[in-house]
C-alpha positions in Angstrom: -51.4 -13.6 -12.3 -52.7 -13.4 -8.7 -56.0 -12.1 -7.6 -56.0 -10.8 -4.0 -59.6 -10.8 -2.7 -60.4 -9.2 0.6 -63.5 -8.7 2.6 -64.8 -5.1 2.6 -64.5 -5.1 6.4 -60.7 -5.5 6.1 -60.6 -2.7 3.5 -62.9 -0.4 5.5 -60.9 -0.9 8.7 -57.4 -0.9 7.2 -54.9 1.7 8.3 -53.6 4.2 5.7 -50.4 2.1 5.5 -52.3 -1.1 4.9 -54.4 0.6 2.1 -51.2 2.0 0.5 -49.6 -1.5 0.6 -52.7 -3.2 -1.0 -52.9 -0.5 -3.6 -49.2 -0.8 -4.3 -49.5 -4.6 -4.7 -52.1 -4.1 -7.4 -50.3 -1.3 -9.2 -48.8 -1.3 -12.6 -45.4 -0.3 -11.0 -45.2 -3.7 -9.3 -45.8 -5.5 -12.6 -43.1 -3.5 -14.4 -40.6 -3.7 -11.6 -41.1 -7.3 -10.4 -43.0 -9.0 -13.2 -45.8 -9.6 -10.7 -49.3 -9.3 -12.1 -51.6 -8.9 -9.1 -55.1 -7.6 -8.9 -57.2 -6.5 -6.0 -60.9 -7.5 -5.6 -63.0 -6.3 -2.6 -65.9 -8.5 -1.6 -68.7 -6.3 -0.3 -71.6 -7.7 1.7 -75.2 -7.4 0.6 -76.6 -4.0 1.5 -73.2 -2.3 1.0 -73.3 0.6 -1.5 -70.6 -1.1 -3.6 -72.1 -4.6 -3.3 -72.8 -4.9 -7.1 -69.3 -3.7 -7.9 -67.9 -6.6 -5.9 -70.4 -9.0 -7.5 -69.4 -7.8 -11.0 -65.7 -8.2 -10.2 -66.3 -11.7 -8.8 -68.1 -12.7 -12.0 -65.4 -11.0 -14.2 -62.6 -13.0 -12.5 -64.5 -16.2 -12.5 -65.1 -15.8 -16.3 -61.4 -14.9 -16.8 -59.8 -17.7 -14.8 -62.6 -20.1 -13.8 -62.9 -21.8 -17.2 -60.6 -23.5 -19.7 -60.4 -22.4 -23.3 -62.8 -25.3 -23.9 -65.3 -23.8 -21.4 -64.6 -26.5 -18.8 -64.7 -25.4 -15.2 -61.3 -25.1 -13.6 -60.5 -25.0 -9.9 -59.4 -21.7 -8.4 -57.1 -21.9 -5.3 -58.5 -19.9 -2.3 -56.3 -19.1 0.7 -58.0 -18.0 3.9 -55.7 -16.1 6.2 -56.3 -16.2 10.0 -58.3 -13.4 11.5 -56.2 -10.6 12.8 -53.3 -11.3 10.4 -52.0 -8.0 9.0 
């Protein structure tokens, strides 16, 4: 399972092709065809109309993958891509 988190600025400024690609990456078709279970999470800044959606999704994924079955905190790998990379 992979969680692909992006800043809302990237989503808001993405081209139609980039949005289609991101949506495809998180689609059920990709899971069925390639056995790749990937989800998309958009991080919205405070003041954005969807800010609380992003906060809810962050909390959801932290709960799903941030703790062991024994409720011990686990590390989550975070990769930061260079600005301008598309």
